[in-house]
C-alpha positions in Angstrom: 54.1 33.1 201.6 56.3 32.5 198.5 54.4 34.7 196.4 54.5 37.6 199.1 58.3 37.2 199.5 58.6 37.2 195.5 56.2 40.5 195.3 58.5 42.1 198.0 61.7 41.2 196.2 60.3 42.3 192.8 59.1 45.7 194.4 62.5 46.3 196.1 64.2 45.6 192.9 61.9 47.9 191.0 62.1 50.8 193.3 65.9 50.6 193.4 65.9 51.2 189.7 63.2 53.9 189.7 65.4 55.5 192.4 68.3 55.2 190.3 66.4 56.6 187.4 65.2 59.5 189.4 69.1 60.3 190.5 68.3 59.8 194.0 71.2 59.1 196.3 72.3 59.0 200.1 74.4 62.2 199.5 71.7 64.4 200.4 71.9 66.8 197.2 68.0 67.0 197.1 68.0 64.1 194.7 70.2 65.7 191.9 73.1 63.7 191.0 76.4 65.5 191.7 78.4 66.9 188.9 81.6 65.3 190.5 80.3 61.7 190.8 81.7 59.4 188.2 79.8 56.4 187.0 80.7 52.8 188.1 81.2 50.6 185.4 81.7 47.5 187.4 78.9 45.8 189.1 79.0 44.3 192.7 79.4 40.7 191.6 82.5 41.8 189.6 80.8 41.8 186.1 81.4 44.8 184.0 78.7 46.6 182.4 78.8 49.2 179.4 79.6 52.8 180.7 76.7 55.1 180.5 78.6 56.9 177.3 78.7 53.5 175.6 75.1 52.5 176.6 73.5 55.6 175.4 75.0 55.3 171.8 72.8 52.5 171.2 69.5 53.7 173.2 67.5 50.6 174.2 69.7 48.5 171.9 71.2 45.6 173.9 70.9 42.4 175.6 68.9 42.8 178.8 68.8 40.3 181.8 65.8 40.1 184.1 66.6 41.2 187.7 63.8 39.0 189.0 64.5 35.3 189.6 61.1 34.0 188.9 60.4 36.2 185.6 59.1 34.0 182.7 61.3 36.4 180.7 65.1 35.8 181.6 66.4 37.8 178.7 65.1 40.6 176.5 66.7 41.3 173.4 66.3 44.7 171.5 67.7 45.7 168.2 66.2 48.6 166.6 62.5 48.1 166.5 62.9 44.3 166.6 62.5 42.4 170.3 62.9 38.9 171.2 62.6 37.4 174.4 64.1 34.2 175.9 63.0 32.0 178.6 59.7 30.5 179.4 58.1 33.3 177.5 60.2 33.2 174.3 58.6 35.5 171.8 59.3 37.8 168.9 58.0 41.4 169.3 58.3 45.0 168.2 59.7 48.3 170.2 58.1 51.6 169.1 60.3 54.4 170.7 58.9 57.5 172.1 60.4 60.9 170.7 62.2 61.2 174.0 64.1 58.1 173.3 63.9 57.1 177.1 60.7 55.4 176.6 59.0 52.9 174.2 55.9 50.6 173.5 56.8 47.1 173.5 54.4 44.3 172.0 55.2 40.7 172.0 53.5 38.4 169.7 53.7 35.0 171.0 52.3 31.7 170.1 49.5 31.8 172.7 47.5 34.6 173.8 48.3 34.2 177.3 51.7 34.9 176.7 51.4 37.7 174.2 51.4 41.1 175.9 52.3 44.7 175.6 53.6 47.6 177.6 55.8 50.3 178.2 59.5 50.3 178.5 61.5 53.0 180.3 65.3 53.4 180.1 67.0 54.8 183.6 69.2 58.0 183.5 72.4 55.8 183.4 71.2 53.8 180.4 71.8 50.4 182.3 68.3 49.2 183.2 65.1 49.0 181.5 61.7 48.8 183.3 58.8 47.2 181.8 55.4 47.7 182.8 53.1 45.1 181.1 49.5 46.4 180.4 48.0 43.1 181.5 50.1 42.5 184.6 49.4 42.3 188.2 50.8 45.8 188.5 54.3 45.0 189.1 56.7 46.0 186.3 59.8 43.9 185.5 63.4 45.2 185.7 66.2 44.4 183.4 70.0 45.0 183.6 72.0 45.8 180.3 74.7 43.3 179.6 77.7 43.8 177.4 76.5 41.4 174.8 75.9 42.5 171.4 72.1 42.1 170.5 71.5 39.4 167.7 68.0 38.6 166.6 67.5 35.5 164.7 64.1 34.6 162.9 
């Protein structure tokens, strides 16, 4: 039962990010964002996040927090082509961006083969959420929210 609740919560979080990336809204404009809408720079919990203009300057560079409570990766740090995860799965890795800049291949090189993984990262249109679809996963992508921290990767 707990797995079903976790799966439902993960699916809902990912669908919300995907809907946001697609520009969907409840305003009924056919899914296209309104030119009069202004981006929100404050999250519901009161925490600030970078504006889309600030976020887009760095592409995928940044510190990203998992939106899933039970993810093995609590934080994803991206700086150029270097990646580092923190949490139960703490590993170095690489990021290979596609020409579009909104997608990239991520590879984690962990100490054990069970933790090592590769997948595709996709940045949403607002540059404030990153969705990672792991090749070896059970089909559920992980979503990460951009923080206002500067990325630092230490060896």
